[in-house]
C-alpha positions in Angstrom: -131.0 49.9 19.2 -129.9 46.3 19.3 -129.5 45.1 15.4 -132.7 42.7 15.5 -133.9 41.6 11.9 -137.1 40.7 13.0 -136.1 37.2 13.5 -134.6 35.2 16.0 -130.7 35.7 15.4 -128.0 33.2 15.7 -125.4 34.2 18.4 -122.9 35.6 15.3 -125.3 37.6 13.8 -127.1 38.9 16.6 -124.3 41.3 17.3 -123.5 39.7 20.9 -120.0 39.6 20.2 -119.6 43.0 18.9 -117.6 44.8 21.6 -118.2 42.3 24.0 -115.8 42.0 27.2 -115.3 38.3 27.2 -114.9 37.1 30.7 -113.4 33.6 30.8 -111.5 31.4 27.9 -108.9 29.0 27.4 -106.8 30.2 25.0 -103.2 30.5 27.0 -100.8 28.0 24.8 -99.7 24.8 26.8 -101.2 25.1 30.3 -104.5 23.4 30.7 -106.9 21.5 28.5 -107.5 24.3 26.4 -105.7 25.6 23.3 -102.0 23.8 23.2 -99.7 25.6 20.2 -98.8 29.3 20.0 -100.4 29.5 16.7 -103.6 27.5 17.3 -103.9 30.2 20.0 -103.2 33.5 17.8 -106.1 31.5 15.4 -108.7 31.7 18.0 -107.4 35.2 18.7 -108.0 36.4 15.1 -111.4 34.9 15.1 -112.8 37.0 18.3 -110.9 40.0 16.7 -112.7 39.4 13.5 -116.2 38.9 15.3 -115.4 42.8 17.0 -114.9 41.5 20.7 -112.5 44.1 22.4 -111.3 42.5 25.2 -110.6 38.6 26.2 -109.4 37.9 29.2 -107.1 34.8 29.1 -108.1 32.3 32.5 -106.2 29.3 32.9 -107.1 26.9 34.9 -104.8 26.9 38.6 -106.4 23.6 40.5 -104.5 20.4 41.3 -105.0 19.0 38.1 -103.1 21.8 36.8 -100.8 23.6 39.4 -100.1 26.4 37.1 -97.5 29.2 39.0 -98.5 32.7 38.7 -95.3 33.4 37.3 -95.4 30.7 35.1 -99.2 32.2 33.9 -97.4 35.9 33.9 -94.2 34.3 31.1 -96.8 32.7 28.9 -98.5 35.7 28.7 -96.2 38.0 28.0 -95.3 35.3 25.1 -98.6 35.9 23.4 -98.9 39.0 23.7 -96.0 39.9 22.2 -96.8 37.7 19.2 -100.6 39.4 19.2 -100.4 42.4 16.9 -104.3 42.5 16.5 -107.1 45.1 17.9 -108.4 42.8 20.0 -107.6 43.9 24.1 -105.4 40.8 26.2 -105.9 40.4 29.6 -104.7 37.7 32.3 -106.7 36.2 35.1 -107.1 32.9 36.0 -110.0 30.2 36.9 -109.5 29.0 40.4 -111.4 25.5 41.3 -111.9 25.8 45.1 -109.8 23.5 46.6 -106.8 22.9 48.8 -104.7 24.6 46.1 -106.9 27.7 45.6 -107.3 28.2 50.3 -102.9 27.8 50.3 -102.8 30.7 47.7 -105.6 32.8 49.1 -103.7 32.6 52.2 -100.4 33.4 50.1 -102.0 36.4 48.4 -100.5 34.5 45.3 -103.6 35.1 42.5 -104.1 36.7 39.0 -107.2 38.3 39.9 -110.3 39.4 37.1 -111.4 42.5 36.2 -110.1 45.8 35.4 -109.8 47.4 39.5 -108.2 43.1 40.0 -111.1 43.0 42.4 -112.4 39.9 41.9 -112.0 36.4 41.5 -112.8 33.7 38.8 -114.0 30.6 40.8 -115.5 27.0 40.0 -116.3 24.2 41.6 -116.4 20.3 40.8 -119.9 20.0 38.3 -121.3 17.3 40.8 -120.3 18.4 44.3 -119.9 21.7 46.2 -116.5 21.6 48.0 -116.2 20.6 51.7 -117.1 24.5 53.7 -118.3 25.8 50.7 -119.5 29.3 52.1 -116.5 29.9 54.3 -114.3 29.7 51.3 -116.1 32.3 50.1 -116.5 34.3 53.1 -112.3 33.5 53.0 -112.1 35.8 49.7 -114.7 38.1 50.4 -112.5 38.8 53.5 -109.4 39.4 51.5 -111.0 41.9 49.6 -112.1 40.4 46.7 -115.7 39.7 45.0 -115.9 36.5 44.0 -117.1 35.9 40.1 -118.3 32.0 39.8 -118.0 30.8 36.5 -120.7 28.8 34.4 -123.2 28.7 37.2 -125.5 26.7 35.2 -123.2 23.9 34.3 -123.5 22.3 38.2 -125.7 19.7 38.3 -125.9 19.9 42.2 -127.0 23.6 42.2 -130.8 24.1 42.3 -132.6 27.7 42.6 -132.0 27.7 45.7 -128.8 27.5 45.6 -128.0 30.2 43.1 -130.8 32.4 45.1 -128.4 31.8 48.7 -125.2 33.0 46.9 -127.0 35.7 45.1 -127.6 37.1 48.3 -124.2 36.6 49.9 -122.4 39.1 46.8 -121.2 36.3 44.4 -121.2 37.5 41.1 -121.8 35.2 38.3 -120.5 34.6 34.7 -122.5 32.9 32.1 -120.9 30.5 29.4 -123.1 32.6 26.6 -123.2 29.2 24.6 -125.4 27.5 27.1 -128.5 29.6 25.8 -128.1 27.5 22.3 -127.5 24.0 24.0 -123.6 24.0 24.2 -123.7 22.1 27.2 -127.5 20.3 27.0 -130.5 21.2 27.9 -130.5 20.8 32.3 -127.8 24.0 31.8 -130.1 25.8 29.5 -132.9 25.8 31.4 -130.6 27.4 34.3 -128.9 29.5 31.8 -132.9 31.0 30.8 -133.7 31.4 34.9 -130.2 32.9 35.6 -130.9 35.7 33.1 -134.5 36.0 33.7 -133.9 36.9 37.5 -130.7 39.4 36.2 -128.2 37.0 38.6 -125.9 37.1 35.6 -122.9 39.9 35.3 -120.9 39.0 32.7 -120.4 36.7 29.6 -117.6 34.7 28.8 -117.1 32.0 25.7 -114.9 29.4 28.0 -113.6 28.5 24.7 -111.3 25.6 24.4 -111.2 24.7 21.1 -111.8 26.9 17.8 -113.8 25.0 15.8 -116.4 24.0 18.6 -116.8 28.0 19.4 -117.5 28.6 15.5 -119.7 25.8 15.4 -122.1 27.0 18.5 -122.1 30.4 17.9 -123.8 30.1 14.4 -126.3 28.5 16.2 -130.0 30.8 17.3 -131.6 30.5 20.8 -135.1 29.3 21.2 -136.4 32.7 21.1 -135.6 36.4 20.1 -135.8 37.4 24.1 -132.8 35.3 24.7 -130.8 37.2 22.7 -132.1 40.2 24.0 -131.3 39.1 27.9 -127.5 38.3 26.7 -127.3 42.0 25.2 -129.0 43.2 28.1 -125.9 42.2 30.2 -123.6 43.3 27.7 -125.4 46.5 28.3 -126.2 47.4 31.3 -123.7 45.0 33.4 -120.9 43.3 32.3 -118.7 45.5 34.3 -116.3 43.5 36.7 
């Protein structure tokens, strides 16, 4: 039974974070545009631990702007894991921009997959335009034995309902940034989030946290309607298993 109080709760007080697997974060320190220092990373981990989050996937960028190597990310992850002493479980993957660097990594099998069975890849595109040969790249990912998990589809300004339907029909899974439901990325992303949730296209939730203060502010916000929280919780309870 969901912990409702007969009114629209905030993301925090709704119980959304309790037992949550967060599939998207930028908490690994000093490797991309996310958290910069080890102590700040530990502060974020303490925050999520206190909120009841069960598992946090660390998904640093791998892209032309942040050409992280898998070896470097594994080494940095081990440093963070050794420094962390809380209950929150840490996992390492990456958020892969679908650019030429990704295609090279895919061809070489040099990847950090996501999911308990290591058979998904968290991928993203530019917010403003699809990569050249987008569908072909998706096909290549699948031929390599991975399920594409598209990060924050609600944020891509070039995508419309027909694009989401096409990708869903191809077998692309989708990860929603849960703060989109409280306007964290604007009204257009919020409307797209609702459409994606109502149509059952969302397979996983994530914070996409880059800064602790921003996350604290957004999870204190209330969605417009209680049914919006219900839709998020249904993803956690019924799906959210990658």
